[in-house]
SEKOL-411104 format. One record per atom (N, C-alpha, C, O): residue in one letter; chain; atom name; x, y, z. Coordinates in nm, 3 decimals, decimal comma. Last residue first. Layout:
! SEKOL-411104
[node A; A; CA; [X; Y; Z]]
...
END
This chain:
! SEKOL-411104
[node G; A; N; [-1,133; 0,772; -3,623]]
[node G; A; CA; [-1,138; 0,678; -3,736]]
[node G; A; C; [-1,244; 0,707; -3,830]]
[node G; A; O; [-1,259; 0,636; -3,929]]
[node S; A; N; [-1,158; 0,938; -3,409]]
[node S; A; CA; [-1,049; 0,966; -3,503]]
[node S; A; C; [-1,057; 0,881; -3,629]]
[node S; A; O; [-0,995; 0,914; -3,730]]
[node Q; A; N; [-1,370; 0,831; -3,267]]
[node Q; A; CA; [-1,382; 0,966; -3,323]]
[node Q; A; C; [-1,276; 0,994; -3,427]]
[node Q; A; O; [-1,301; 1,067; -3,524]]
[node K; A; N; [-1,265; 0,584; -3,187]]
[node K; A; CA; [-1,383; 0,587; -3,274]]
[node K; A; C; [-1,397; 0,723; -3,342]]
[node K; A; O; [-1,431; 0,730; -3,460]]
[node F; A; N; [-1,061; 0,677; -3,020]]
[node F; A; CA; [-1,027; 0,596; -3,136]]
[node F; A; C; [-1,142; 0,597; -3,236]]
[node F; A; O; [-1,120; 0,609; -3,357]]
[node L; A; N; [-1,209; 0,799; -2,817]]
[node L; A; CA; [-1,120; 0,880; -2,901]]
[node L; A; C; [-1,082; 0,808; -3,030]]
[node L; A; O; [-1,072; 0,869; -3,136]]
[node E; A; N; [-1,337; 0,572; -2,712]]
[node E; A; CA; [-1,415; 0,680; -2,770]]
[node E; A; C; [-1,331; 0,768; -2,861]]
[node E; A; O; [-1,375; 0,807; -2,969]]
[node S; A; N; [-1,114; 0,430; -2,617]]
[node S; A; CA; [-1,200; 0,370; -2,718]]
[node S; A; C; [-1,283; 0,478; -2,789]]
[node S; A; O; [-1,299; 0,475; -2,911]]
[node R; A; N; [-1,020; 0,603; -2,424]]
[node R; A; CA; [-0,937; 0,572; -2,539]]
[node R; A; C; [-1,020; 0,516; -2,654]]
[node R; A; O; [-0,999; 0,549; -2,770]]
[node R; A; N; [-1,234; 0,594; -2,241]]
[node R; A; CA; [-1,200; 0,720; -2,308]]
[node R; A; C; [-1,115; 0,695; -2,432]]
[node R; A; O; [-1,136; 0,760; -2,535]]
[node R; A; N; [-1,218; 0,323; -2,165]]
[node R; A; CA; [-1,341; 0,374; -2,226]]
[node R; A; C; [-1,312; 0,503; -2,303]]
[node R; A; O; [-1,359; 0,520; -2,416]]
[node E; A; N; [-0,966; 0,316; -2,047]]
[node E; A; CA; [-0,991; 0,236; -2,166]]
[node E; A; C; [-1,117; 0,284; -2,239]]
[node E; A; O; [-1,121; 0,284; -2,362]]
[node R; A; N; [-1,015; 0,484; -1,827]]
[node R; A; CA; [-0,915; 0,522; -1,926]]
[node R; A; C; [-0,938; 0,446; -2,056]]
[node R; A; O; [-0,931; 0,504; -2,164]]
[node E; A; N; [-1,207; 0,331; -1,690]]
[node E; A; CA; [-1,242; 0,463; -1,740]]
[node E; A; C; [-1,144; 0,509; -1,848]]
[node E; A; O; [-1,185; 0,565; -1,950]]
[node R; A; N; [-1,055; 0,104; -1,622]]
[node R; A; CA; [-1,173; 0,090; -1,708]]
[node R; A; C; [-1,212; 0,225; -1,770]]
[node R; A; O; [-1,245; 0,232; -1,888]]
[node T; A; N; [-0,862; 0,228; -1,457]]
[node T; A; CA; [-0,821; 0,158; -1,578]]
[node T; A; C; [-0,938; 0,143; -1,674]]
[node T; A; O; [-0,923; 0,167; -1,794]]
[node F; A; N; [-1,019; 0,322; -1,247]]
[node F; A; CA; [-0,945; 0,417; -1,329]]
[node F; A; C; [-0,903; 0,353; -1,461]]
[node F; A; O; [-0,909; 0,418; -1,566]]
[node E; A; N; [-1,108; 0,072; -1,148]]
[node E; A; CA; [-1,204; 0,170; -1,199]]
[node E; A; C; [-1,136; 0,272; -1,289]]
[node E; A; O; [-1,189; 0,306; -1,395]]
[node D; A; N; [-0,869; -0,039; -1,060]]
[node D; A; CA; [-0,943; -0,105; -1,168]]
[node D; A; C; [-1,044; -0,009; -1,230]]
[node D; A; O; [-1,062; -0,008; -1,352]]
[node V; A; N; [-0,817; 0,141; -0,855]]
[node V; A; CA; [-0,724; 0,133; -0,968]]
[node V; A; C; [-0,791; 0,066; -1,087]]
[node V; A; O; [-0,774; 0,109; -1,201]]
[node S; A; N; [-1,020; 0,088; -0,675]]
[node S; A; CA; [-1,023; 0,214; -0,748]]
[node S; A; C; [-0,926; 0,215; -0,865]]
[node S; A; O; [-0,950; 0,283; -0,965]]
[node D; A; N; [-1,090; -0,265; -0,731]]
[node D; A; CA; [-1,062; -0,150; -0,647]]
[node D; A; C; [-1,060; -0,024; -0,733]]
[node D; A; O; [-1,094; -0,030; -0,851]]
[node G; A; N; [-1,335; -0,524; -0,785]]
[node G; A; CA; [-1,229; -0,434; -0,828]]
[node G; A; C; [-1,210; -0,318; -0,732]]
[node G; A; O; [-1,302; -0,278; -0,661]]
[node K; A; N; [-1,388; -0,819; -0,601]]
[node K; A; CA; [-1,440; -0,689; -0,641]]
[node K; A; C; [-1,323; -0,598; -0,676]]
[node K; A; O; [-1,223; -0,596; -0,605]]
[node E; A; N; [-1,227; -1,017; -0,509]]
[node E; A; CA; [-1,299; -1,038; -0,635]]
[node E; A; C; [-1,350; -0,906; -0,690]]
[node E; A; O; [-1,353; -0,885; -0,811]]
[node Q; A; N; [-0,904; -0,976; -0,378]]
[node Q; A; CA; [-1,045; -0,940; -0,376]]
[node Q; A; C; [-1,107; -0,967; -0,512]]
[node Q; A; O; [-1,046; -0,942; -0,616]]
[node V; A; N; [-0,682; -1,201; -0,240]]
[node V; A; CA; [-0,719; -1,128; -0,361]]
[node V; A; C; [-0,868; -1,101; -0,355]]
[node V; A; O; [-0,948; -1,192; -0,331]]
[node P; A; N; [-0,549; -1,155; 0,089]]
[node P; A; CA; [-0,633; -1,229; -0,007]]
[node P; A; C; [-0,670; -1,140; -0,125]]
[node P; A; O; [-0,687; -1,019; -0,110]]
[node A; A; N; [-0,208; -1,082; 0,156]]
[node A; A; CA; [-0,347; -1,038; 0,155]]
[node A; A; C; [-0,428; -1,118; 0,053]]
[node A; A; O; [-0,379; -1,146; -0,057]]
[node L; A; N; [0,056; -1,140; 0,132]]
[node L; A; CA; [-0,028; -1,238; 0,202]]
[node L; A; C; [-0,176; -1,205; 0,195]]
[node L; A; O; [-0,261; -1,289; 0,226]]
[node G; A; N; [0,160; -0,916; 0,011]]
[node G; A; CA; [0,169; -1,043; -0,059]]
[node G; A; C; [0,082; -1,151; 0,004]]
[node G; A; O; [0,039; -1,244; -0,065]]
[node R; A; N; [0,122; -0,731; 0,212]]
[node R; A; CA; [0,047; -0,715; 0,088]]
[node R; A; C; [0,048; -0,845; 0,009]]
[node R; A; O; [-0,052; -0,881; -0,054]]
[node L; A; N; [0,309; -0,824; 0,399]]
[node L; A; CA; [0,166; -0,829; 0,430]]
[node L; A; C; [0,082; -0,818; 0,303]]
[node L; A; O; [-0,018; -0,888; 0,289]]
[node R; A; N; [0,549; -0,767; 0,261]]
[node R; A; CA; [0,515; -0,905; 0,298]]
[node R; A; C; [0,365; -0,919; 0,324]]
[node R; A; O; [0,301; -1,013; 0,277]]
[node I; A; N; [0,528; -0,490; 0,246]]
[node I; A; CA; [0,534; -0,568; 0,122]]
[node I; A; C; [0,497; -0,713; 0,151]]
[node I; A; O; [0,423; -0,775; 0,075]]
[node M; A; N; [0,537; -0,428; 0,515]]
[node M; A; CA; [0,415; -0,399; 0,441]]
[node M; A; C; [0,412; -0,474; 0,308]]
[node M; A; O; [0,306; -0,517; 0,263]]
[node L; A; N; [0,802; -0,500; 0,572]]
[node L; A; CA; [0,692; -0,573; 0,635]]
[node L; A; C; [0,561; -0,550; 0,561]]
[node L; A; O; [0,482; -0,643; 0,545]]
[node A; A; N; [0,942; -0,307; 0,428]]
[node A; A; CA; [0,960; -0,449; 0,396]]
[node A; A; C; [0,845; -0,532; 0,452]]
[node A; A; O; [0,797; -0,625; 0,387]]
[node H; A; N; [0,853; -0,075; 0,562]]
[node H; A; CA; [0,827; -0,093; 0,420]]
[node H; A; C; [0,837; -0,240; 0,381]]
[node H; A; O; [0,750; -0,292; 0,311]]
[node L; A; N; [0,955; -0,118; 0,819]]
[node L; A; CA; [0,811; -0,109; 0,800]]
[node L; A; C; [0,776; -0,133; 0,653]]
[node L; A; O; [0,679; -0,203; 0,623]]
[node K; A; N; [1,230; -0,109; 0,766]]
[node K; A; CA; [1,171; -0,232; 0,820]]
[node K; A; C; [1,020; -0,233; 0,798]]
[node K; A; O; [0,962; -0,336; 0,762]]
[node D; A; N; [1,249; 0,158; 0,678]]
[node D; A; CA; [1,289; 0,048; 0,590]]
[node D; A; C; [1,227; -0,084; 0,636]]
[node D; A; O; [1,176; -0,161; 0,555]]
[node A; A; N; [1,170; 0,296; 0,906]]
[node A; A; CA; [1,092; 0,310; 0,783]]
[node A; A; C; [1,124; 0,197; 0,687]]
[node A; A; O; [1,034; 0,144; 0,621]]
[node V; A; N; [1,377; 0,227; 1,082]]
[node V; A; CA; [1,240; 0,183; 1,111]]
[node V; A; C; [1,154; 0,190; 0,985]]
[node V; A; O; [1,074; 0,101; 0,960]]
[node H; A; N; [1,592; 0,356; 0,946]]
[node H; A; CA; [1,596; 0,212; 0,975]]
[node H; A; C; [1,454; 0,158; 0,999]]
[node H; A; O; [1,417; 0,055; 0,943]]
[node A; A; N; [1,516; 0,624; 0,941]]
[node A; A; CA; [1,536; 0,552; 0,815]]
[node A; A; C; [1,533; 0,402; 0,837]]
[node A; A; O; [1,477; 0,328; 0,756]]
[node Q; A; N; [1,512; 0,677; 1,218]]
[node Q; A; CA; [1,390; 0,693; 1,138]]
[node Q; A; C; [1,402; 0,614; 1,007]]
[node Q; A; O; [1,308; 0,546; 0,967]]
[node A; A; N; [1,779; 0,641; 1,285]]
[node A; A; CA; [1,677; 0,552; 1,342]]
[node A; A; C; [1,549; 0,558; 1,260]]
[node A; A; O; [1,485; 0,455; 1,236]]
[node T; A; N; [1,882; 0,855; 1,134]]
[node T; A; CA; [1,929; 0,718; 1,112]]
[node T; A; C; [1,827; 0,617; 1,164]]
[node T; A; O; [1,794; 0,520; 1,096]]
[node P; A; N; [1,761; 1,088; 1,233]]
[node P; A; CA; [1,730; 1,042; 1,097]]
[node P; A; C; [1,776; 0,899; 1,069]]
[node P; A; O; [1,714; 0,830; 0,988]]
[node S; A; N; [1,646; 1,201; 1,497]]
[node S; A; CA; [1,732; 1,085; 1,475]]
[node S; A; C; [1,705; 1,027; 1,337]]
[node S; A; O; [1,634; 0,927; 1,325]]
[node D; A; N; [1,501; 1,401; 1,650]]
[node D; A; CA; [1,594; 1,432; 1,543]]
[node D; A; C; [1,696; 1,320; 1,528]]
[node D; A; O; [1,817; 1,341; 1,545]]
[node G; A; N; [1,146; 1,347; 1,693]]
[node G; A; CA; [1,282; 1,372; 1,740]]
[node G; A; C; [1,373; 1,407; 1,625]]
[node G; A; O; [1,327; 1,437; 1,515]]
[node D; A; N; [0,925; 1,285; 1,546]]
[node D; A; CA; [0,919; 1,404; 1,630]]
[node D; A; C; [1,057; 1,442; 1,682]]
[node D; A; O; [1,081; 1,559; 1,713]]
[node A; A; N; [0,994; 1,047; 1,433]]
[node A; A; CA; [0,981; 1,162; 1,345]]
[node A; A; C; [0,976; 1,292; 1,424]]
[node A; A; O; [1,019; 1,397; 1,375]]
[node I; A; N; [0,969; 0,869; 1,642]]
[node I; A; CA; [1,103; 0,907; 1,600]]
[node I; A; C; [1,098; 1,032; 1,514]]
[node I; A; O; [1,188; 1,116; 1,521]]
[node Q; A; N; [0,690; 0,843; 1,648]]
[node Q; A; CA; [0,761; 0,899; 1,764]]
[node Q; A; C; [0,901; 0,945; 1,726]]
[node Q; A; O; [0,947; 1,049; 1,772]]
[node D; A; N; [0,638; 0,727; 1,400]]
[node D; A; CA; [0,576; 0,855; 1,436]]
[node D; A; C; [0,651; 0,921; 1,551]]
[node D; A; O; [0,672; 1,042; 1,550]]
[node L; A; N; [0,779; 0,488; 1,430]]
[node L; A; CA; [0,821; 0,584; 1,329]]
[node L; A; C; [0,763; 0,722; 1,357]]
[node L; A; O; [0,831; 0,823; 1,341]]
[node A; A; N; [0,625; 0,363; 1,624]]
[node A; A; CA; [0,764; 0,399; 1,655]]
[node A; A; C; [0,815; 0,504; 1,556]]
[node A; A; O; [0,885; 0,597; 1,595]]
[node R; A; N; [0,392; 0,321; 1,477]]
[node R; A; CA; [0,389; 0,409; 1,595]]
[node R; A; C; [0,529; 0,455; 1,632]]
[node R; A; O; [0,550; 0,571; 1,666]]
[node A; A; N; [0,496; 0,144; 1,287]]
[node A; A; CA; [0,440; 0,272; 1,243]]
[node A; A; C; [0,433; 0,370; 1,360]]
[node A; A; O; [0,464; 0,488; 1,344]]
[node L; A; N; [0,568; -0,072; 1,451]]
[node L; A; CA; [0,671; 0,000; 1,377]]
[node L; A; C; [0,621; 0,137; 1,331]]
[node L; A; O; [0,695; 0,235; 1,335]]
[node K; A; N; [0,313; -0,147; 1,539]]
[node K; A; CA; [0,414; -0,102; 1,635]]
[node K; A; C; [0,525; -0,024; 1,566]]
[node K; A; O; [0,570; 0,079; 1,617]]
[node L; A; N; [0,199; -0,226; 1,295]]
[node L; A; CA; [0,140; -0,115; 1,371]]
[node L; A; C; [0,241; -0,060; 1,472]]
[node L; A; O; [0,251; 0,062; 1,488]]
[node A; A; N; [0,365; -0,441; 1,232]]
[node A; A; CA; [0,361; -0,325; 1,143]]
[node A; A; C; [0,304; -0,205; 1,215]]
[node A; A; O; [0,354; -0,093; 1,200]]
[node T; A; N; [0,298; -0,616; 1,438]]
[node T; A; CA; [0,434; -0,563; 1,431]]
[node T; A; C; [0,439; -0,439; 1,342]]
[node T; A; O; [0,509; -0,343; 1,373]]
[node A; A; N; [0,036; -0,674; 1,367]]
[node A; A; CA; [0,062; -0,607; 1,494]]
[node A; A; C; [0,202; -0,546; 1,495]]
[node A; A; O; [0,221; -0,436; 1,547]]
[node A; A; N; [0,084; -0,807; 1,126]]
[node A; A; CA; [0,006; -0,683; 1,126]]
[node A; A; C; [0,030; -0,605; 1,255]]
[node A; A; O; [0,044; -0,482; 1,251]]
[node L; A; N; [0,222; -1,030; 1,214]]
[node L; A; CA; [0,289; -0,935; 1,126]]
[node L; A; C; [0,216; -0,801; 1,124]]
[node L; A; O; [0,278; -0,695; 1,121]]
[node G; A; N; [0,018; -1,149; 1,367]]
[node G; A; CA; [0,146; -1,111; 1,429]]
[node G; A; C; [0,221; -1,009; 1,345]]
[node G; A; O; [0,277; -0,913; 1,398]]
[node P; A; N; [-0,187; -1,204; 1,182]]
[node P; A; CA; [-0,208; -1,104; 1,288]]
[node P; A; C; [-0,078; -1,061; 1,356]]
[node P; A; O; [-0,068; -0,946; 1,398]]
[node A; A; N; [-0,237; -1,274; 0,894]]
[node A; A; CA; [-0,106; -1,272; 0,963]]
[node A; A; C; [-0,113; -1,171; 1,076]]
[node A; A; O; [-0,052; -1,064; 1,068]]
[node V; A; N; [-0,516; -1,298; 0,852]]
[node V; A; CA; [-0,421; -1,373; 0,772]]
[node V; A; C; [-0,287; -1,384; 0,844]]
[node V; A; O; [-0,231; -1,493; 0,853]]
[node T; A; N; [-0,678; -1,129; 0,982]]
[node T; A; CA; [-0,675; -1,265; 1,035]]
[node T; A; C; [-0,574; -1,350; 0,959]]
[node T; A; O; [-0,549; -1,464; 0,998]]
[node T; A; N; [-0,598; -0,786; 1,069]]
[node T; A; CA; [-0,612; -0,896; 0,974]]
[node T; A; C; [-0,611; -1,033; 1,043]]
[node T; A; O; [-0,551; -1,050; 1,149]]
[node M; A; N; [-0,797; -0,569; 1,268]]
[node M; A; CA; [-0,670; -0,626; 1,230]]
[node M; A; C; [-0,695; -0,749; 1,143]]
[node M; A; O; [-0,803; -0,807; 1,146]]
END
């Protein structure tokens, strides 16, 4: 679990478990409400997360795309 906001992280886990349990039943209103709360909480947690110095897979995809574009540009010119 995270050390940045352990209370929020614990709440997110509880909401996720609750969502799993509701999904097995047939209460779409409750499911939508819990999903909305979980989504909002995950956005808050993401905003509190420390920025990593090391790139993630999105950065890798971006670098690869730029490399391919550069090669195509060189070939077309």
